[in-house]
PLY file of the C-alpha trace (Angstrom):
ply
format ascii 1.0
element vertex 81
property float x
property float y
property float z
element edge 80
property int vertex1
property int vertex2
end_header
200.69 132.54 156.24
200.86 135.35 153.72
198.48 136.06 150.85
200.64 136.68 147.76
201.93 140.20 147.27
198.96 141.90 148.96
200.69 141.94 152.34
197.70 140.31 154.04
198.76 137.76 156.64
196.69 135.18 158.52
197.55 133.66 161.91
195.70 130.49 162.98
196.14 128.97 166.44
194.62 125.83 167.94
194.95 124.58 171.52
193.96 121.00 172.12
192.34 119.69 175.28
191.14 116.26 176.32
191.29 113.26 173.99
188.94 110.29 174.31
190.66 107.25 172.75
187.41 105.22 172.78
185.48 107.66 170.58
188.46 109.37 168.93
187.15 112.74 170.09
189.59 115.61 170.56
188.36 118.73 172.37
189.82 121.87 170.87
189.76 124.35 173.75
190.60 127.30 171.51
190.65 127.85 167.75
191.34 131.40 166.63
192.07 133.10 163.34
193.50 136.60 163.02
194.26 138.66 159.95
196.74 141.49 159.43
196.02 143.93 156.61
198.74 146.50 155.83
196.17 149.30 155.46
193.89 148.57 158.41
196.01 146.59 160.90
195.02 143.53 162.94
191.56 141.95 162.85
190.24 139.09 165.00
188.24 136.99 162.54
186.96 134.33 164.93
187.63 132.51 168.20
185.73 129.33 169.11
185.94 125.91 170.72
184.85 122.61 169.18
185.23 118.84 169.30
186.69 116.97 166.35
186.22 113.22 165.92
188.82 110.91 164.37
188.23 110.83 160.61
185.73 113.65 160.89
185.70 117.28 159.89
185.10 120.54 161.75
184.16 123.63 159.77
185.22 126.88 161.45
184.55 130.30 160.07
182.71 133.57 159.82
179.94 134.79 157.57
179.21 138.25 156.28
180.36 140.40 153.38
183.54 138.32 153.04
182.80 134.83 154.41
185.79 132.74 155.42
185.74 129.06 156.33
188.50 126.77 157.55
187.99 123.00 157.41
189.96 120.84 159.85
190.14 117.04 159.69
191.49 114.78 162.42
193.57 111.75 161.37
195.02 109.17 163.76
198.80 108.77 163.46
200.61 105.66 164.54
203.80 106.12 166.54
207.18 105.26 165.10
208.98 102.31 166.59
0 1
1 2
2 3
3 4
4 5
5 6
6 7
7 8
8 9
9 10
10 11
11 12
12 13
13 14
14 15
15 16
16 17
17 18
18 19
19 20
20 21
21 22
22 23
23 24
24 25
25 26
26 27
27 28
28 29
29 30
30 31
31 32
32 33
33 34
34 35
35 36
36 37
37 38
38 39
39 40
40 41
41 42
42 43
43 44
44 45
45 46
46 47
47 48
48 49
49 50
50 51
51 52
52 53
53 54
54 55
55 56
56 57
57 58
58 59
59 60
60 61
61 62
62 63
63 64
64 65
65 66
66 67
67 68
68 69
69 70
70 71
71 72
72 73
73 74
74 75
75 76
76 77
77 78
78 79
79 80
């Protein structure tokens, strides 16, 4: 995803793991966010693992001079028939 005309680009990747249908818990084995800035190149912003529960939120991010947070919510989806 690009950030307007600044040339800054973000790349977010998630890799899911096990899902527990009884609790609605989804293990996210890898969540990573990278940024490309045209003046300074690539930057790894964060890489983590977490568990998200159905209907719940997970807040991922970094703190510092320029804090950045990404909120992910898990919703159940019914299959099409």
